[in-house]
A tleap script that builds the chain and sets N, CA, C and O, in Angstrom:
source leaprc.protein.ff14SB
mol = sequence {
  NMET GLN GLN LYS ASN GLN ILE LYS TYR THR
  PRO ALA ALA ILE ASP ASP MET ASP GLU ILE
  PHE SER TYR ILE SER GLN ASP ASN VAL THR
  ALA ALA GLU SER LEU LEU GLU ASN LEU ASN
  PHE GLN ILE GLY CYS LEU ALA ALA PHE PRO
  HIE LEU GLY THR VAL LEU SER GLU GLU LYS
  TYR THR LEU ILE GLU ARG GLY PHE ARG PHE
  ILE VAL VAL HIE PRO TYR LEU ILE PHE TYR
  LYS ILE MET ASP ASP ILE ILE ILE ILE TYR
  ARG ILE LEU HIE GLY ARG ARG ASP TYR LEU
  ARG GLU LEU PHE ASP ASP PHE GLN ASN GLY
  CARG
}
set mol.1.N position { 10.241 -23.637 9.537 }
set mol.1.CA position { 9.627 -22.579 8.396 }
set mol.1.C position { 8.402 -22.019 9.308 }
set mol.1.O position { 7.440 -22.562 9.853 }
set mol.2.N position { 9.106 -20.057 9.181 }
set mol.2.CA position { 8.342 -19.293 9.133 }
set mol.2.C position { 7.044 -19.777 8.117 }
set mol.2.O position { 7.043 -20.535 7.147 }
set mol.3.N position { 5.839 -18.928 8.834 }
set mol.3.CA position { 3.936 -18.844 8.332 }
set mol.3.C position { 4.447 -17.753 7.967 }
set mol.3.O position { 5.310 -16.896 8.154 }
set mol.4.N position { 3.327 -18.215 7.194 }
set mol.4.CA position { 3.364 -16.380 5.822 }
set mol.4.C position { 2.122 -16.137 6.750 }
set mol.4.O position { 1.290 -16.754 7.416 }
set mol.5.N position { 2.415 -15.142 6.471 }
set mol.5.CA position { 1.031 -13.898 7.191 }
set mol.5.C position { -0.337 -13.828 5.647 }
set mol.5.O position { -0.130 -14.022 4.450 }
set mol.6.N position { -1.241 -13.587 6.144 }
set mol.6.CA position { -2.345 -13.576 4.785 }
set mol.6.C position { -2.834 -11.913 4.758 }
set mol.6.O position { -3.313 -11.241 5.671 }
set mol.7.N position { -2.453 -11.463 3.066 }
set mol.7.CA position { -2.741 -10.728 3.302 }
set mol.7.C position { -3.846 -9.733 3.183 }
set mol.7.O position { -3.579 -9.627 1.986 }
set mol.8.N position { -4.630 -9.084 3.301 }
set mol.8.CA position { -5.557 -8.488 2.762 }
set mol.8.C position { -5.963 -7.112 1.884 }
set mol.8.O position { -4.903 -6.486 1.882 }
set mol.9.N position { -6.638 -6.568 1.372 }
set mol.9.CA position { -6.622 -5.304 0.596 }
set mol.9.C position { -7.601 -4.734 1.288 }
set mol.9.O position { -8.230 -5.607 1.887 }
set mol.10.N position { -7.997 -3.719 1.470 }
set mol.10.CA position { -9.026 -2.415 1.762 }
set mol.10.C position { -9.750 -2.123 0.728 }
set mol.10.O position { -9.239 -2.783 -0.177 }
set mol.11.N position { -10.531 -1.604 0.346 }
set mol.11.CA position { -11.612 -1.972 -0.626 }
set mol.11.C position { -10.591 -0.714 -1.398 }
set mol.11.O position { -10.034 -0.803 -2.493 }
set mol.12.N position { -10.555 0.923 -0.043 }
set mol.12.CA position { -9.670 2.008 -1.443 }
set mol.12.C position { -8.170 1.705 -1.867 }
set mol.12.O position { -7.471 2.416 -2.590 }
set mol.13.N position { -7.758 0.295 -1.169 }
set mol.13.CA position { -6.046 0.133 -1.824 }
set mol.13.C position { -6.735 -0.553 -3.376 }
set mol.13.O position { -6.325 -0.051 -4.422 }
set mol.14.N position { -7.461 -1.353 -3.426 }
set mol.14.CA position { -8.493 -2.154 -4.925 }
set mol.14.C position { -8.446 -1.578 -5.724 }
set mol.14.O position { -7.907 -1.734 -6.820 }
set mol.15.N position { -9.484 -0.156 -4.953 }
set mol.15.CA position { -9.938 1.137 -6.506 }
set mol.15.C position { -7.890 1.509 -6.828 }
set mol.15.O position { -7.141 1.483 -7.805 }
set mol.16.N position { -7.791 1.741 -5.698 }
set mol.16.CA position { -6.400 2.385 -6.549 }
set mol.16.C position { -5.271 1.502 -7.432 }
set mol.16.O position { -4.366 1.957 -8.131 }
set mol.17.N position { -5.571 0.273 -7.212 }
set mol.17.CA position { -4.841 -0.284 -8.471 }
set mol.17.C position { -5.419 -1.126 -9.617 }
set mol.17.O position { -4.913 -1.932 -10.397 }
set mol.18.N position { -6.890 -0.565 -9.407 }
set mol.18.CA position { -7.300 -0.488 -10.330 }
set mol.18.C position { -7.287 0.938 -11.217 }
set mol.18.O position { -7.655 0.927 -12.392 }
set mol.19.N position { -6.944 1.869 -10.716 }
set mol.19.CA position { -6.515 3.332 -10.810 }
set mol.19.C position { -5.120 3.503 -11.827 }
set mol.19.O position { -5.003 4.134 -12.877 }
set mol.20.N position { -4.147 2.697 -11.087 }
set mol.20.CA position { -3.314 2.974 -11.954 }
set mol.20.C position { -2.899 2.161 -13.014 }
set mol.20.O position { -1.965 2.327 -13.798 }
set mol.21.N position { -3.765 1.212 -12.927 }
set mol.21.CA position { -3.710 0.075 -13.898 }
set mol.21.C position { -4.214 0.818 -15.453 }
set mol.21.O position { -3.670 0.790 -16.556 }
set mol.22.N position { -5.266 1.356 -15.062 }
set mol.22.CA position { -6.360 2.559 -16.197 }
set mol.22.C position { -5.232 3.521 -16.465 }
set mol.22.O position { -4.703 3.403 -17.570 }
set mol.23.N position { -4.943 4.100 -15.964 }
set mol.23.CA position { -3.954 5.437 -15.716 }
set mol.23.C position { -2.293 5.295 -16.935 }
set mol.23.O position { -1.651 6.086 -17.627 }
set mol.24.N position { -2.216 3.711 -16.580 }
set mol.24.CA position { -0.611 3.607 -17.185 }
set mol.24.C position { -1.329 2.934 -18.727 }
set mol.24.O position { -1.286 3.413 -19.860 }
set mol.25.N position { -1.929 1.747 -18.270 }
set mol.25.CA position { -2.357 0.703 -19.851 }
set mol.25.C position { -3.094 1.925 -20.958 }
set mol.25.O position { -3.265 1.565 -22.122 }
set mol.26.N position { -3.502 3.320 -20.561 }
set mol.26.CA position { -3.972 3.906 -21.799 }
set mol.26.C position { -2.992 4.968 -22.401 }
set mol.26.O position { -3.193 6.016 -23.016 }
set mol.27.N position { -1.817 4.291 -21.985 }
set mol.27.CA position { -0.309 4.360 -23.138 }
set mol.27.C position { 0.388 3.259 -23.068 }
set mol.27.O position { 1.286 3.209 -23.909 }
set mol.28.N position { 0.297 2.287 -22.320 }
set mol.28.CA position { 0.680 1.456 -22.602 }
set mol.28.C position { 0.613 0.197 -21.480 }
set mol.28.O position { 0.860 0.425 -20.296 }
set mol.29.N position { 0.341 -0.834 -21.845 }
set mol.29.CA position { -1.028 -2.222 -21.357 }
set mol.29.C position { 0.443 -2.954 -21.073 }
set mol.29.O position { 0.530 -3.352 -19.912 }
set mol.30.N position { 1.494 -3.186 -21.810 }
set mol.30.CA position { 2.332 -4.154 -21.602 }
set mol.30.C position { 3.361 -2.920 -20.121 }
set mol.30.O position { 4.170 -3.638 -19.534 }
set mol.31.N position { 3.382 -1.997 -19.783 }
set mol.31.CA position { 3.837 -1.127 -18.940 }
set mol.31.C position { 3.294 -1.391 -17.436 }
set mol.31.O position { 3.864 -1.703 -16.390 }
set mol.32.N position { 2.119 -1.163 -17.736 }
set mol.32.CA position { 0.498 -1.130 -16.332 }
set mol.32.C position { 0.607 -3.187 -16.047 }
set mol.32.O position { 0.377 -3.810 -15.011 }
set mol.33.N position { 0.887 -3.531 -16.942 }
set mol.33.CA position { 0.475 -5.399 -16.451 }
set mol.33.C position { 1.672 -5.662 -15.616 }
set mol.33.O position { 1.771 -6.185 -14.506 }
set mol.34.N position { 2.685 -5.097 -16.544 }
set mol.34.CA position { 4.478 -5.199 -15.372 }
set mol.34.C position { 4.288 -4.289 -13.837 }
set mol.34.O position { 4.541 -4.803 -12.747 }
set mol.35.N position { 3.897 -3.148 -13.970 }
set mol.35.CA position { 3.738 -3.022 -12.402 }
set mol.35.C position { 3.435 -3.262 -12.062 }
set mol.35.O position { 3.968 -3.356 -10.956 }
set mol.36.N position { 1.665 -4.019 -12.189 }
set mol.36.CA position { 0.864 -4.901 -11.294 }
set mol.36.C position { 2.114 -5.842 -10.464 }
set mol.36.O position { 2.506 -5.903 -9.299 }
set mol.37.N position { 2.455 -6.462 -11.651 }
set mol.37.CA position { 3.287 -7.569 -11.124 }
set mol.37.C position { 3.747 -7.172 -10.496 }
set mol.37.O position { 3.539 -7.647 -9.379 }
set mol.38.N position { 4.810 -5.933 -10.562 }
set mol.38.CA position { 5.902 -5.482 -9.970 }
set mol.38.C position { 4.879 -5.121 -8.133 }
set mol.38.O position { 5.470 -5.454 -7.106 }
set mol.39.N position { 4.025 -4.732 -8.062 }
set mol.39.CA position { 2.952 -4.391 -6.936 }
set mol.39.C position { 2.986 -5.671 -6.504 }
set mol.39.O position { 3.761 -6.014 -5.611 }
set mol.40.N position { 2.141 -6.512 -7.097 }
set mol.40.CA position { 1.796 -7.717 -6.370 }
set mol.40.C position { 3.095 -8.580 -5.641 }
set mol.40.O position { 3.016 -9.222 -4.594 }
set mol.41.N position { 4.153 -8.430 -6.391 }
set mol.41.CA position { 5.589 -9.004 -5.504 }
set mol.41.C position { 5.608 -8.973 -4.982 }
set mol.41.O position { 5.651 -10.066 -4.419 }
set mol.42.N position { 5.614 -7.777 -4.119 }
set mol.42.CA position { 6.399 -6.299 -3.528 }
set mol.42.C position { 5.097 -6.773 -2.840 }
set mol.42.O position { 5.233 -7.950 -3.173 }
set mol.43.N position { 4.198 -6.773 -2.294 }
set mol.43.CA position { 3.165 -6.869 -1.656 }
set mol.43.C position { 3.644 -8.464 -0.653 }
set mol.43.O position { 3.849 -8.602 0.553 }
set mol.44.N position { 3.682 -9.423 -1.755 }
set mol.44.CA position { 3.228 -11.036 -1.259 }
set mol.44.C position { 4.564 -11.747 -0.666 }
set mol.44.O position { 4.763 -12.786 -0.036 }
set mol.45.N position { 5.402 -10.683 -1.173 }
set mol.45.CA position { 6.880 -10.427 -0.116 }
set mol.45.C position { 6.085 -10.069 1.536 }
set mol.45.O position { 5.970 -10.822 2.503 }
set mol.46.N position { 5.959 -9.672 1.488 }
set mol.46.CA position { 5.147 -8.927 3.440 }
set mol.46.C position { 4.674 -10.015 3.536 }
set mol.46.O position { 4.765 -10.212 4.748 }
set mol.47.N position { 4.178 -10.967 3.071 }
set mol.47.CA position { 3.002 -12.344 3.790 }
set mol.47.C position { 4.707 -12.699 4.993 }
set mol.47.O position { 4.914 -12.480 6.186 }
set mol.48.N position { 5.423 -13.204 4.074 }
set mol.48.CA position { 7.090 -13.799 4.392 }
set mol.48.C position { 7.389 -12.423 5.609 }
set mol.48.O position { 7.146 -12.575 6.806 }
set mol.49.N position { 7.732 -11.624 5.251 }
set mol.49.CA position { 8.226 -10.141 5.928 }
set mol.49.C position { 7.600 -9.026 6.377 }
set mol.49.O position { 7.957 -7.892 6.058 }
set mol.50.N position { 6.829 -9.233 6.986 }
set mol.50.CA position { 5.772 -8.162 7.385 }
set mol.50.C position { 6.392 -7.051 7.753 }
set mol.50.O position { 5.908 -5.991 7.356 }
set mol.51.N position { 7.718 -7.020 8.675 }
set mol.51.CA position { 8.319 -6.141 8.825 }
set mol.51.C position { 9.190 -4.990 7.823 }
set mol.51.O position { 9.774 -3.957 8.150 }
set mol.52.N position { 9.061 -5.440 6.889 }
set mol.52.CA position { 10.019 -4.733 5.478 }
set mol.52.C position { 9.874 -3.690 5.801 }
set mol.52.O position { 10.880 -2.986 5.878 }
set mol.53.N position { 9.246 -3.417 5.960 }
set mol.53.CA position { 8.649 -1.919 5.420 }
set mol.53.C position { 9.002 -0.841 6.494 }
set mol.53.O position { 9.117 -1.210 7.662 }
set mol.54.N position { 9.184 0.499 6.155 }
set mol.54.CA position { 9.774 1.695 7.011 }
set mol.54.C position { 7.861 2.058 8.007 }
set mol.54.O position { 6.702 2.181 7.611 }
set mol.55.N position { 8.489 2.090 9.238 }
set mol.55.CA position { 7.156 2.730 9.933 }
set mol.55.C position { 7.294 4.529 9.930 }
set mol.55.O position { 8.225 5.307 10.139 }
set mol.56.N position { 5.641 4.704 9.528 }
set mol.56.CA position { 5.340 5.834 9.516 }
set mol.56.C position { 6.145 6.719 10.700 }
set mol.56.O position { 6.796 5.992 11.450 }
set mol.57.N position { 6.198 7.779 10.925 }
set mol.57.CA position { 6.537 8.089 11.887 }
set mol.57.C position { 5.452 9.090 12.885 }
set mol.57.O position { 4.934 10.138 12.500 }
set mol.58.N position { 5.276 8.454 14.254 }
set mol.58.CA position { 4.141 8.806 14.841 }
set mol.58.C position { 4.688 10.147 15.625 }
set mol.58.O position { 4.000 10.662 16.506 }
set mol.59.N position { 5.928 10.661 15.260 }
set mol.59.CA position { 6.039 11.803 15.967 }
set mol.59.C position { 5.843 12.587 15.068 }
set mol.59.O position { 5.557 13.512 15.828 }
set mol.60.N position { 5.722 13.142 13.840 }
set mol.60.CA position { 6.292 13.457 12.806 }
set mol.60.C position { 4.533 13.733 12.207 }
set mol.60.O position { 3.934 14.779 11.957 }
set mol.61.N position { 4.170 12.500 12.145 }
set mol.61.CA position { 2.361 12.113 11.412 }
set mol.61.C position { 1.476 11.524 13.037 }
set mol.61.O position { 1.108 10.419 13.434 }
set mol.62.N position { 1.418 12.964 13.627 }
set mol.62.CA position { 0.642 12.202 14.955 }
set mol.62.C position { -0.735 12.046 14.060 }
set mol.62.O position { -1.165 10.893 14.030 }
set mol.63.N position { -1.488 13.025 13.330 }
set mol.63.CA position { -2.838 12.802 13.132 }
set mol.63.C position { -3.203 12.255 12.577 }
set mol.63.O position { -4.270 12.396 11.981 }
set mol.64.N position { -2.264 11.151 12.528 }
set mol.64.CA position { -2.316 9.407 11.099 }
set mol.64.C position { -2.594 8.414 12.413 }
set mol.64.O position { -2.123 8.848 13.465 }
set mol.65.N position { -3.425 6.907 12.503 }
set mol.65.CA position { -3.709 6.319 12.884 }
set mol.65.C position { -2.621 5.327 13.016 }
set mol.65.O position { -2.016 4.828 12.067 }
set mol.66.N position { -2.466 5.134 13.996 }
set mol.66.CA position { -0.975 4.754 14.713 }
set mol.66.C position { 0.038 3.244 14.092 }
set mol.66.O position { -0.646 2.693 13.229 }
set mol.67.N position { 0.893 2.767 14.220 }
set mol.67.CA position { 1.025 1.442 13.346 }
set mol.67.C position { 0.957 1.295 11.716 }
set mol.67.O position { 0.568 0.336 11.048 }
set mol.68.N position { 1.355 2.289 11.391 }
set mol.68.CA position { 1.261 2.166 9.614 }
set mol.68.C position { 2.730 1.997 9.405 }
set mol.68.O position { 3.664 2.503 10.029 }
set mol.69.N position { 2.731 1.123 8.329 }
set mol.69.CA position { 4.299 1.056 7.817 }
set mol.69.C position { 4.083 1.178 6.426 }
set mol.69.O position { 2.876 1.306 6.219 }
set mol.70.N position { 4.814 1.191 5.290 }
set mol.70.CA position { 4.823 1.436 4.134 }
set mol.70.C position { 6.154 1.071 3.437 }
set mol.70.O position { 7.243 1.255 3.980 }
set mol.71.N position { 5.970 0.434 1.948 }
set mol.71.CA position { 7.322 -0.008 1.183 }
set mol.71.C position { 7.363 0.968 0.192 }
set mol.71.O position { 6.552 1.888 0.082 }
set mol.72.N position { 8.239 0.770 -0.467 }
set mol.72.CA position { 8.211 1.809 -2.354 }
set mol.72.C position { 8.283 1.024 -3.390 }
set mol.72.O position { 9.145 0.150 -3.472 }
set mol.73.N position { 7.575 1.195 -4.115 }
set mol.73.CA position { 7.460 0.099 -5.414 }
set mol.73.C position { 7.616 1.395 -6.491 }
set mol.73.O position { 6.584 1.617 -7.126 }
set mol.74.N position { 8.599 2.154 -6.743 }
set mol.74.CA position { 8.660 3.508 -7.467 }
set mol.74.C position { 7.870 3.585 -8.758 }
set mol.74.O position { 7.918 2.625 -9.527 }
set mol.75.N position { 7.118 4.696 -9.065 }
set mol.75.CA position { 7.237 5.519 -7.836 }
set mol.75.C position { 5.932 5.582 -6.808 }
set mol.75.O position { 5.797 6.606 -6.138 }
set mol.76.N position { 5.049 4.592 -6.687 }
set mol.76.CA position { 4.199 4.203 -5.499 }
set mol.76.C position { 4.560 3.470 -3.960 }
set mol.76.O position { 5.274 2.488 -3.758 }
set mol.77.N position { 3.711 4.416 -2.838 }
set mol.77.CA position { 3.819 3.973 -1.526 }
set mol.77.C position { 3.011 2.731 -1.217 }
set mol.77.O position { 1.993 3.075 -0.617 }
set mol.78.N position { 3.049 1.821 -1.339 }
set mol.78.CA position { 2.550 0.628 -0.861 }
set mol.78.C position { 2.028 1.159 1.108 }
set mol.78.O position { 2.760 0.737 2.004 }
set mol.79.N position { 1.109 1.812 1.385 }
set mol.79.CA position { 0.972 1.863 2.762 }
set mol.79.C position { -0.150 0.477 3.862 }
set mol.79.O position { -1.247 0.072 3.477 }
set mol.80.N position { 0.350 0.149 4.828 }
set mol.80.CA position { -0.255 -1.466 5.147 }
set mol.80.C position { 0.276 -1.180 6.983 }
set mol.80.O position { 1.058 -0.388 7.509 }
set mol.81.N position { -0.518 -2.155 7.449 }
set mol.81.CA position { -0.873 -2.481 8.753 }
set mol.81.C position { -0.344 -3.610 9.356 }
set mol.81.O position { -0.440 -4.419 8.433 }
set mol.82.N position { 0.326 -4.421 10.616 }
set mol.82.CA position { 0.407 -5.426 10.897 }
set mol.82.C position { -0.387 -6.029 12.089 }
set mol.82.O position { -0.191 -5.812 13.285 }
set mol.83.N position { -1.370 -6.870 11.489 }
set mol.83.CA position { -3.287 -7.327 12.689 }
set mol.83.C position { -2.372 -8.652 12.947 }
set mol.83.O position { -2.064 -9.428 12.042 }
set mol.84.N position { -2.104 -8.755 13.877 }
set mol.84.CA position { -1.722 -10.487 14.111 }
set mol.84.C position { -1.347 -11.401 13.178 }
set mol.84.O position { -0.140 -11.616 13.288 }
set mol.85.N position { -1.825 -12.004 12.349 }
set mol.85.CA position { -1.168 -12.575 11.604 }
set mol.85.C position { -1.710 -12.618 9.783 }
set mol.85.O position { -1.553 -13.322 8.785 }
set mol.86.N position { -2.465 -11.276 10.237 }
set mol.86.CA position { -2.436 -10.596 8.903 }
set mol.86.C position { -2.437 -8.950 8.401 }
set mol.86.O position { -3.154 -8.014 8.752 }
set mol.87.N position { -1.263 -9.033 7.385 }
set mol.87.CA position { -1.040 -8.019 6.492 }
set mol.87.C position { -2.213 -6.853 6.237 }
set mol.87.O position { -3.201 -7.413 5.762 }
set mol.88.N position { -2.396 -5.627 6.373 }
set mol.88.CA position { -3.890 -5.063 5.556 }
set mol.88.C position { -3.122 -4.349 4.971 }
set mol.88.O position { -2.233 -3.793 5.616 }
set mol.89.N position { -3.277 -4.087 3.102 }
set mol.89.CA position { -3.217 -3.557 2.775 }
set mol.89.C position { -4.197 -1.990 2.414 }
set mol.89.O position { -5.153 -2.033 1.639 }
set mol.90.N position { -3.714 -0.536 3.190 }
set mol.90.CA position { -4.789 0.217 2.984 }
set mol.90.C position { -4.727 0.651 1.822 }
set mol.90.O position { -5.683 0.462 1.069 }
set mol.91.N position { -2.975 1.708 1.156 }
set mol.91.CA position { -3.589 2.320 0.101 }
set mol.91.C position { -2.225 1.866 -0.763 }
set mol.91.O position { -1.291 1.366 -0.136 }
set mol.92.N position { -2.144 2.017 -1.965 }
set mol.92.CA position { -1.135 2.295 -2.829 }
set mol.92.C position { -1.559 3.950 -3.258 }
set mol.92.O position { -2.665 4.360 -3.610 }
set mol.93.N position { -0.361 4.674 -3.106 }
set mol.93.CA position { -0.649 5.544 -3.891 }
set mol.93.C position { 0.891 6.316 -4.561 }
set mol.93.O position { 2.045 6.223 -4.141 }
set mol.94.N position { 0.381 7.013 -5.647 }
set mol.94.CA position { 1.867 7.621 -6.369 }
set mol.94.C position { 2.768 8.724 -5.281 }
set mol.94.O position { 2.260 9.413 -4.395 }
set mol.95.N position { 3.837 8.671 -5.550 }
set mol.95.CA position { 4.088 9.194 -4.346 }
set mol.95.C position { 4.828 10.955 -4.528 }
set mol.95.O position { 5.522 11.585 -3.730 }
set mol.96.N position { 4.417 11.265 -5.651 }
set mol.96.CA position { 4.261 12.910 -5.638 }
set mol.96.C position { 2.881 12.859 -5.244 }
set mol.96.O position { 2.646 14.046 -5.017 }
set mol.97.N position { 1.736 12.170 -5.003 }
set mol.97.CA position { 0.624 12.826 -4.615 }
set mol.97.C position { 0.602 13.373 -2.726 }
set mol.97.O position { 1.315 12.893 -1.845 }
set mol.98.N position { -0.295 14.327 -2.587 }
set mol.98.CA position { -0.048 14.650 -1.214 }
set mol.98.C position { -0.916 13.242 -0.546 }
set mol.98.O position { -2.093 13.168 -0.194 }
set mol.99.N position { 0.067 12.289 -0.535 }
set mol.99.CA position { -0.358 11.045 0.631 }
set mol.99.C position { -0.876 10.647 1.871 }
set mol.99.O position { -1.738 9.848 2.236 }
set mol.100.N position { -0.448 11.082 2.173 }
set mol.100.CA position { -0.796 11.801 3.766 }
set mol.100.C position { -2.242 12.063 4.297 }
set mol.100.O position { -2.864 11.670 5.284 }
set mol.101.N position { -2.559 12.976 3.127 }
set mol.101.CA position { -3.621 13.840 3.687 }
set mol.101.C position { -4.686 12.610 2.911 }
set mol.101.O position { -5.770 12.408 3.458 }
set mol.102.N position { -4.396 11.960 1.868 }
set mol.102.CA position { -5.108 11.253 1.594 }
set mol.102.C position { -5.384 10.110 2.114 }
set mol.102.O position { -6.527 9.688 1.938 }
set mol.103.N position { -4.601 9.446 2.748 }
set mol.103.CA position { -4.388 8.451 3.775 }
set mol.103.C position { -4.991 9.131 4.989 }
set mol.103.O position { -5.886 8.461 5.503 }
set mol.104.N position { -4.697 10.445 5.660 }
set mol.104.CA position { -5.395 10.934 6.572 }
set mol.104.C position { -6.704 11.084 6.328 }
set mol.104.O position { -7.249 10.870 7.411 }
set mol.105.N position { -7.978 11.468 5.073 }
set mol.105.CA position { -8.783 12.067 5.252 }
set mol.105.C position { -9.358 10.817 4.898 }
set mol.105.O position { -10.532 11.060 4.617 }
set mol.106.N position { -9.059 9.228 4.730 }
set mol.106.CA position { -9.111 7.924 4.554 }
set mol.106.C position { -9.877 7.277 6.246 }
set mol.106.O position { -10.808 6.490 6.413 }
set mol.107.N position { -9.131 7.908 7.124 }
set mol.107.CA position { -9.809 7.957 8.223 }
set mol.107.C position { -10.866 8.730 9.094 }
set mol.107.O position { -11.711 8.360 9.910 }
set mol.108.N position { -10.519 9.829 8.644 }
set mol.108.CA position { -11.660 11.396 8.992 }
set mol.108.C position { -12.608 10.350 8.455 }
set mol.108.O position { -13.028 9.566 9.306 }
set mol.109.N position { -13.191 10.113 6.742 }
set mol.109.CA position { -13.777 9.458 6.944 }
set mol.109.C position { -14.750 8.451 7.286 }
set mol.109.O position { -15.944 8.523 6.995 }
set mol.110.N position { -14.123 7.382 7.999 }
set mol.110.CA position { -14.276 5.964 8.352 }
set mol.110.C position { -13.597 5.044 7.198 }
set mol.110.O position { -13.853 3.855 7.388 }
set mol.111.N position { -12.944 5.243 6.261 }
set mol.111.CA position { -12.254 4.065 5.791 }
set mol.111.C position { -11.474 3.384 6.160 }
set mol.111.O position { -11.105 2.436 5.467 }
savepdb mol mol.pdb
quit
């Protein structure tokens, strides 16, 4: 049986989850809870299948640190990296935002 990887969240990813829940729960707490359950389920799948996500193109996005992958949990994108047996969740960003700039800004600012 395949050993599961450990999932770790950056502080920015935890903040993203909090913001998502706060924003959606203003209108519909049940929808916010459902979305967070789905996000957590999909992230949990990465523990067993870390290569599930798409590799962020290094040719197209040369300014971004190499090795990022992402999965889509509509309408959010979950950005992560595989580091040995640890999956690090870096950001969870809405697909309509300028998510590459936000991800890049995090690394420019040392986050």
